[in-house]
N, C-alpha and C positions, 0 to 999 in steps of 0.2 A: 578598421571598421568605420564606415561613415555613420555618424550619429544621426539617428532619425527619431521622430516622435514615436514613443512606445505605444503599442497596440496589443490586443489579445493574441497571445503567442501559442502556436501548436509546435510540437516537437516530433521528430521521427521516432517511432517506437524502436526499442532495442530488444531483440528477441533472444530468448534463452532456451536452447534444447535441454530437456531434462529426461532422466531415466523414467520418470513418472508422468511426463507430459502427454498431452493429447492433441486434438485438432479443433477444439471449440473456439479458441481464440481466432482461428481462421474462419470456421463455418458459422459461428454465432456472432462474433464481434467484427467480422469482415477484415481481419488483419491480413496484410499482404506479405507473405513470406514463403519461400520454398523449403524452409526447414521442416523436418519431421519432428513429431513429439514435442511440440512447442509448449513448454510449461509456463513461461513467463513473458509478458510484454512490459518492459520498463518504460513507462510513459514519460516521466520526468526524473532524470538522474544526474547527480554530480559525483557518483562513485568513481574512484580512480579507474581509468581505462574503460569506463562505460558512461561517458559524459554525453548528455543529450544534445542534439543538433536541431536548430530551428527548421521547421518544415514549411512555413508560410510567410508571406509578406516581404518587405524590404530587407529584413534581417535573415532571410533564408540562408542556410549554410553556416551560420555562426553557431558556436557552441554556447551552452548555458554558462559555462565559466567565463567566456569572453564577454558575454552580456553583463554578467555580474561585475566584472572588472571595469567595464565601461560605464554602466548606468548606476551601479552601487545602490543607494537607498531608493532611488527612483524605481528600481526593479522590485526590491524586496521589502522596503520600508525602513525608516530610520532606526527603530529599535532592533529590528532583525539584523541590520547591517552592523550595529554596535555589538550585537551578541555573536554573530557568525562571520562577519567580514565577508570574504569572497568564497566562503564554503556554503553552498546552498543547503538548507537544513533538512529537507524532506526528500524521500524517495517514494515515488508513486507507481504502482504496478497493477496489472491484471494477471491473475494466476488461474491456470486450468490443470486440475489434477485428474488424470485418467486413472492413475493408481495412487495408493496411499503415499504421502510424503513421510520422510523419516520423523521419528520422535525427536524433538529438538527444543532448545531454549536459547535466549539471547542475553548477553551481559548488560549491566547497567553502565551509565556514563563513566563512572570511576574505574571500573574494571576494564572497560573497552579502551579508555585512554591509556591506562597503565600498560596493557598487554598489546594493543593493536594500533595505538595512536588514532583512535576512531571515536565517533559518537557511539553511545549505546544504541539499542534497537527496541524502543517501545513502538508497538504497532497496533493496528486495528483491522478487522475484516468486515466486509459487507458482501453477503452472498448474492451473486447474480443468478445462478442456477444451481440446482442440486437434484441429482437423480434420486429416485425413490430409495429410501433407506440409507442415503448417503449421510455421513457424519463428520464432525470435527472433534478432535481430541483437545480438551482444554482442562488442564490441571489434573488433580488426583481425585479418586472416588472415595477416599477415606483419609483419616488423619495420618500424616506421614512423618517419618523420621529418616535421617540419612542412613541409619542401619537397615531399616526395612526396605528403603529404596534400593540400596546396594545389593541386598539379598536377591530381590526380584531381578535387578539388572544382570547380576552374575548368573542367575538361573535361567535367563532369557524368558522370564515370565512378566516382564514390565507391563504389557497390556492389561494384565489382571488388575492393576491398581490405578489405571487411568480412567478419566472421566470422558465417556463417549456421549456426544450430543447429536441426535438426529436433527438435521437442519433443512430449511426450505428457503426459497427466494425471499430476500428482504431481511433475513436474520443477520444480526451484527454482533461482533464480539470484540472486547478490548483485551489485547494481549500484552500484559505488562512484562517488563524485563524479569527474567528468572522463572517465568511461568512455563512449565512443560506443555508442549502443544504439537499438533500436527493437523494438516489438511487431509481429509479422507478422500478416497476415490469417488469420482462423480461430482465433485464440487468445483464450481468456477466462482471466483470472487475478486473483488477489488481490495487491494491492500495499501494502506497508508502508514508510513513509518518514518522514523528518523533516518537520515542518510547514513546507512551502515550496511555492510554486507557480512557482518560477523554472526555466524550461526554455530552453535555447539550441538552437533548431532550425537545423540546418545543411544539410539537404537534404530536399525534400518530393516527390520523384518527379515534379517538373514538373507537378503537377496544379493544377487551377483549380476554384474554387467555381462555383455556379450563375450567377454574374454575370461569370464569366471572370477573376476575380481570383486571384492566387497568394497564399499565406500568407507572412507576414513571416519572413525568415530572420535569424539573429543571428550571422553568421560572425565579425565583428570581436570581439564579446564572447566567443565560443566559443574563439577561438584561444589566449587566455591561460589558459582553464580546462581545455582538453583534456589528457587523459593519453595520451601516445603509447607508453607501455610495452606491449610485446607479451606477450600471454598467450593460450594457445589453448584454455583451458577454464575458464569461469567457473561452470560448473554445480556445484551443491552436492551432495555425497554425504552421505546421512543414513540412519539406521536407521528402520524403520517397524514397530517392535515393538508388538504389541497391548497395550492397557491399561496403558501406561506413557508417561512423558514422553521424547520423542526430541529431542535438540538439533538445530536446523536452522541458525540463524544467530546468531552472537554478535559484536556490534560495539559501539563506544562509544555508539551512539545508540539501539539497541534490541536485545533478545534475542527470538528467535522459536523456539518449539518446535512439534513436530508430535505430536498425540495421536490415536490410532485406538482407539475404545472399542467393545467388543462385549459386550453383556449384562453390564454391570459398573457398579459405583459406586466412584468414587475420591474420596478426601478430599484436598483441596488446602489446604496451609498457606501463607499469604502471608508468606514470610520475606524478601521482596525490598525492603521499604520502597518500594513502587511500586504504582500501579494495575496491573491485569492486564486485557488485552483478549482476548476469544475471538472468532474468526471461524469460523463453521461452514461448512466447504467440502463437507460431505456428510452426509446423514442429519439427525438432530436429537438434542438432549440437553437435560436439565433442569439448571439451576444452582440449588442449594438452599442457602440460608443458614439461620441459626437462626430467622429470622422472615419469610422470603419465598422463593418459588420462581418462576423465570422459565424459559420454554422458548425455546431457540434452535434455529432450523431452518436448513437449507441456504440460504446467501445472507444470513444475518443476522449481526449483530455485537453484542457486549455488553461493557460496561465494568464491571469489579469494582473499586469504590473501594478505596484502600489501607487504609482503616480496617477493612475486613472481613478478619479474620485467618484464618478457617477457613470453608470451604464444600465442598459436594459436587457432583460432576458425575455425573449418572446417565444412562445411554444404553443402548438396545438395539443401536444401530448408529450411530456418528457419527465423523466426522473433523473435528478442530478445529486451528486455529492458535492458539497461546498466545503473547501478546506483552506484554513489560514492559520496563522500563529498569532 
């Protein structure tokens, strides 16, 4: 790789066909793929065998891993490089659920490291679109014990004890490790998470694939990882003030802000010692540095290397998620 001055970087989406996937990633977010039933677009990924490739500029064709090996803390920040080395710490996705996803949960860092040599999978959701009556499953709807949970699981009545939330565009949820959850049919969302593809599937609505096979469940693994603490509202309350940064989620693994820009130019100073990722969830904006300009449209994602200290975001109308560590 010829070392060049770092600039705002876009990556080629990695598409995932899913039994529950639809066509909104193509029809609404303008994703280019011939795959059918596209459930996920991995926007930035360092998951093994699914590593993102640069789509723009002089570094086009290089992988995220090779960039990190070459640029180190210039790419992700000094503190992040000390913590993660050449393992990029976040996985960024768009997800379209034409049908209900399985009921699932994710392990914490300790369990994931012991069992899978992986990070845990703390994540958050931001709803881009939701059909009328569409819902997300987040947690339980009553106080829970392992005995009560197992009784419903074995009787195939698990949905009776789950917390169904009707959702609309702009709703956001924090999905901590161990939390039972599922994306419901008719929901398209942005997902921000730790770099991990470890999911414990506990119930899949008894459905089968075209060959009559059921999908694998992971109930033994899930039992030690599940969080039975009862909470009735995981929805995030946040401000939506125009032309300024609105805090959305702050956790040890990532910080996410919401920006709604209207006919405005804002100057951003990177004081975080971190890369910054922008996901465009509506409209379009220009990201301008001293030496380059990149346009980001609805459904696109861009990474601002940590070494870029100051840049401008210019938009007539845009909604962005801003992510860093």
